[in-house]
C-alpha positions in Angstrom: -69.4 -215.8 34.7 -72.2 -218.7 35.2 -70.0 -220.1 37.8 -69.8 -217.0 39.9 -73.4 -216.6 39.7 -73.9 -220.2 41.0 -71.8 -219.4 43.7 -73.7 -216.4 44.8 -76.9 -218.2 44.6 -75.3 -220.9 47.0 -73.9 -218.4 49.5 -77.5 -216.7 49.2 -79.1 -219.7 50.5 -76.6 -220.1 53.5 -76.7 -216.2 54.4 -80.4 -216.2 54.5 -80.8 -219.4 56.7 -78.3 -217.8 59.1 -80.0 -214.6 59.3 -83.3 -216.4 59.6 -81.9 -218.3 62.7 -80.4 -215.2 64.2 -83.8 -213.3 63.9 -85.5 -216.3 65.5 -82.9 -216.3 68.2 -83.2 -212.6 68.8 -86.9 -212.8 69.2 -86.8 -215.8 71.4 -84.1 -213.9 73.6 -86.4 -210.9 74.1 -89.2 -213.0 75.1 -87.1 -214.7 77.6 -85.6 -211.5 79.0 -89.2 -209.9 79.1 -91.3 -212.8 80.4 -89.2 -215.3 82.1 -86.2 -213.6 83.8 -87.9 -210.2 83.9 -84.6 -208.6 83.7 -83.0 -207.0 80.7 -79.5 -208.0 79.8 -76.9 -205.3 78.1 -77.4 -205.0 74.3 -73.6 -205.6 73.9 -74.2 -209.0 75.4 -77.1 -209.9 73.4 -75.5 -208.5 70.3 -72.5 -210.9 70.9 -74.6 -213.9 71.4 -76.6 -213.2 68.1 -73.4 -212.9 66.2 -72.0 -216.4 67.8 -75.5 -217.5 66.7 -75.0 -216.2 63.1 -71.7 -217.6 62.7 -72.6 -221.1 64.0 -75.7 -221.3 61.9 -73.7 -220.0 58.8 -71.0 -222.7 59.2 -73.8 -225.4 59.9 -75.7 -224.4 56.7 -72.6 -224.3 54.8 -71.6 -228.0 56.0 -75.3 -229.2 55.3 -75.2 -227.9 51.6 -71.4 -228.7 51.0 -71.8 -232.2 52.3 -75.2 -232.9 50.8 -74.3 -236.2 49.2 -72.5 -237.9 52.1 -75.1 -236.9 54.7 -77.8 -238.1 52.7 -76.1 -241.5 52.0 -75.5 -241.7 55.6 -79.2 -240.7 56.5 -80.2 -243.4 53.7 -78.1 -246.0 55.4 -79.9 -245.5 59.1 -83.4 -245.4 57.5 -82.5 -248.6 55.3 -83.5 -246.6 52.2 -82.0 -248.3 48.9 -79.9 -245.6 46.9 -78.0 -248.1 44.5 -78.4 -246.7 41.0 -78.7 -250.1 38.9 -77.9 -247.9 35.6 -74.5 -247.1 36.9 -73.7 -250.5 38.3 -71.7 -252.6 36.1 -71.2 -256.6 36.8 -69.3 -258.8 34.6 -71.2 -262.0 33.7 -69.5 -263.3 30.9 -66.2 -265.4 30.1 -62.9 -264.0 31.1 -60.7 -262.9 28.2 -57.6 -264.4 29.6 
């Protein structure tokens, strides 16, 4: 039961982020049509584009949350941040047993 709750919380973050990005896209699209282009596009086309934005942002959020470890390690290499945990690093310094 706790795994199911964890999955719902994980998906809740992804869906929330995708909805937020889609709403921001919709607002910017309306501003663009009203003030820049001064021509309204069909609602069907805007809804289709918003659907694409939702799917792409959900996929990107899923990849970002799912690959949190490897992406963080890659960024730490690029910024030269040390991520070596000395508590987990074991080095043999004694005489060999053979």
